C-alpha positions in Angstrom: -93.9 86.0 140.5 -91.7 86.8 137.6 -91.5 83.4 136.1 -95.5 83.1 136.6 -96.3 86.2 134.4 -92.9 85.5 132.1 -95.2 81.6 131.6 -98.3 83.6 130.4 -97.3 86.2 128.2 -95.8 83.1 126.4 -98.1 80.9 126.2 -100.3 84.5 124.9 -97.5 84.9 122.1 -98.2 80.8 121.2 -101.6 80.9 121.1 -101.5 84.2 118.7 -99.5 82.8 116.4 -102.3 79.7 116.5 -104.3 78.6 113.7 -107.7 78.4 114.5 -110.6 76.2 113.1 -112.9 79.9 112.0 -112.4 82.3 110.1 -113.1 85.2 112.6 -114.6 87.7 110.3 -118.2 85.8 110.7 -120.3 86.3 112.9 -122.4 83.1 115.1 -122.7 79.9 114.0 -121.4 80.9 111.0 -117.8 81.1 112.3 -117.6 78.0 113.5 -118.4 76.1 110.4 -115.4 74.9 110.0 -115.4 73.3 113.3 -119.0 71.7 112.9 -118.3 70.7 110.1 -115.2 68.4 111.2 -117.0 67.3 114.1 -120.1 66.5 112.0 -118.2 63.8 109.8 -116.5 62.4 113.0 -119.6 61.5 114.3 -120.6 59.7 110.3 -117.8 58.3 110.4 -117.6 56.7 113.6 -121.5 55.4 112.7 -120.0 53.8 109.8 -117.3 51.9 111.5 -119.8 50.9 114.4 -121.9 49.3 111.7 -119.0 47.7 110.1 -118.0 46.0 112.8 -121.6 45.1 114.5 -122.3 43.6 110.6 -119.4 41.5 111.2 -119.3 40.4 114.3 -122.8 39.4 114.0 -122.7 37.4 110.7 -119.0 35.7 112.0 -120.7 34.8 115.3 -124.1 33.0 113.3 -121.9 31.7 111.2 -119.5 30.0 113.4 -123.1 29.2 115.6 -124.1 27.6 112.4 -120.4 25.8 111.4 -120.5 24.3 115.2 -124.2 22.6 115.3 -123.0 21.5 111.4 -119.7 19.4 112.9 -122.0 18.7 116.0 -124.6 16.9 114.4 
């Protein structure tokens, strides 16, 4: 039981040292502004990367299909 108590106290000590992505002085959703901004940034990056991959996938597919049609004539 003593080992568990020591472990929990060490975890709590380390969590106090951590830097959290929000301002503890703010209240409500403003408290999580940095976290919300980072999450939005990740979603935008995912959408842009997905669009980039989809565009080149479609472009290459039609290019190879056209090249194949031309070569088979």
